[in-house]
C-alpha positions as CSV (number, residue, x, y, z in Angstrom):
1,M,54.9,-52.2,-21.8
2,K,57.1,-53.4,-18.8
3,L,58.4,-56.9,-19.2
4,Y,60.4,-57.3,-16.0
5,N,59.7,-56.4,-12.4
6,K,61.5,-56.8,-9.1
7,N,60.0,-60.3,-8.6
8,Y,61.7,-61.7,-11.7
9,A,64.9,-63.9,-11.9
10,I,66.7,-66.3,-14.2
11,I,67.9,-69.8,-13.4
12,Y,70.7,-71.2,-15.4
13,I,71.3,-75.0,-15.2
14,N,74.6,-76.2,-16.6
15,S,75.0,-80.0,-16.6
16,S,78.0,-82.1,-17.9
17,F,78.9,-85.7,-17.5
18,N,80.9,-84.7,-14.4
19,N,78.9,-82.1,-12.5
20,T,75.7,-80.1,-12.4
21,I,75.8,-76.3,-11.6
22,S,72.7,-74.1,-11.1
23,T,72.9,-70.4,-10.8
24,L,70.1,-67.9,-9.9
25,T,70.5,-64.4,-11.3
26,D,68.6,-61.2,-11.5
27,K,67.4,-59.6,-14.7
28,K,70.7,-57.9,-15.2
29,G,72.7,-61.1,-14.9
30,N,74.1,-60.5,-11.3
31,T,74.4,-63.8,-9.4
32,L,72.2,-64.1,-6.4
33,M,73.0,-67.7,-5.5
34,W,74.6,-70.7,-7.0
35,Y,74.8,-74.4,-6.2
36,S,76.8,-77.3,-7.6
37,S,76.8,-81.0,-6.8
38,G,80.3,-80.8,-5.4
39,S,79.4,-77.9,-3.0
40,L,76.4,-80.0,-1.6
41,G,78.8,-82.9,-0.6
42,F,78.4,-85.3,-3.6
43,K,81.8,-86.9,-4.7
44,G,82.9,-88.7,-7.8
45,P,80.3,-90.2,-10.1
46,K,77.4,-89.3,-7.8
47,K,77.8,-85.6,-8.8
48,S,76.3,-86.2,-12.2
49,T,73.2,-88.2,-11.0
50,S,69.6,-87.1,-11.1
51,L,69.4,-87.0,-7.3
52,S,72.0,-84.3,-7.0
53,S,70.2,-82.2,-9.6
54,Q,66.9,-82.7,-7.7
55,I,68.5,-81.4,-4.5
56,I,70.1,-78.4,-6.4
57,S,66.8,-77.4,-7.8
58,E,65.0,-77.7,-4.4
59,K,67.7,-75.4,-2.8
60,I,67.6,-72.8,-5.7
61,S,63.7,-72.7,-5.7
62,S,63.5,-72.4,-1.9
63,F,66.1,-69.5,-2.0
64,A,64.1,-67.8,-4.7
65,I,61.0,-68.0,-2.6
66,N,62.7,-66.6,0.4
67,K,63.9,-63.7,-1.7
68,N,60.3,-63.0,-2.8
69,I,60.9,-64.0,-6.4
70,K,57.8,-65.1,-8.2
71,I,58.5,-65.2,-11.9
72,I,61.5,-67.1,-13.4
73,D,62.9,-68.0,-16.7
74,I,64.9,-71.3,-17.0
75,Y,67.9,-71.7,-19.3
76,I,69.2,-75.4,-19.6
77,K,72.6,-76.2,-21.0
78,G,74.1,-79.6,-21.4
79,I,73.0,-83.2,-21.2
80,I,70.8,-83.7,-18.2
81,I,69.5,-87.1,-17.0
82,G,66.6,-85.8,-14.9
83,K,65.6,-82.8,-16.9
84,D,61.9,-83.5,-16.4
85,V,62.3,-84.0,-12.7
86,I,64.2,-80.7,-12.3
87,L,61.5,-78.7,-14.1
88,R,58.7,-80.4,-12.2
89,I,60.4,-79.6,-8.8
90,I,60.9,-75.9,-9.7
91,N,57.3,-75.7,-11.0
92,N,55.8,-77.3,-7.9
93,S,57.7,-75.1,-5.6
94,G,55.3,-72.2,-6.3
95,L,57.4,-70.3,-8.7
96,Y,55.8,-69.2,-12.1
97,V,57.9,-70.6,-14.9
98,R,57.6,-68.1,-17.7
99,S,59.8,-69.8,-20.2
100,I,62.1,-72.8,-20.6
101,T,64.9,-72.5,-23.1
102,D,67.6,-75.1,-24.1
103,I,70.9,-73.3,-24.9
104,T,72.9,-76.5,-25.6
105,S,75.5,-75.7,-28.2
106,V,75.1,-77.7,-31.4
107,P,77.9,-78.0,-34.0
108,H,76.9,-76.6,-37.4
109,N,78.7,-79.0,-39.6
110,G,80.3,-81.6,-37.2
111,C,83.8,-82.9,-37.2
112,R,85.9,-83.3,-40.3
113,K,85.7,-86.7,-41.9
114,K,88.7,-89.0,-42.1
115,K,90.5,-88.9,-45.5
116,K,89.7,-91.7,-47.9
117,R,92.0,-94.7,-47.7
118,R,94.2,-95.2,-50.7
119,V,95.2,-98.7,-51.7
């Protein structure tokens, strides 16, 4: 059974409080195209807004359609304000979204507690 074909790609969306970076790769992990909020002209606190993530997802999906990519997997990492909007834009662009995975790192046990105060 063949899982992947030539029309398959992966979209990684990495979002932080300061910036949003989206990368389109092939099935082996080679980067085809990437966009970030700063490269599109957003400066300062506007880089982490949902508008910048919308524009990034539109650009990535239009590039994927131009490269004849039809099936994609989406990996999301970080705290994204407009997560639903990003996924809706990619889905409405004509790409078939096979899976959506959240790869945000979660601490196993958290930070160490403060020592108990001695009086």
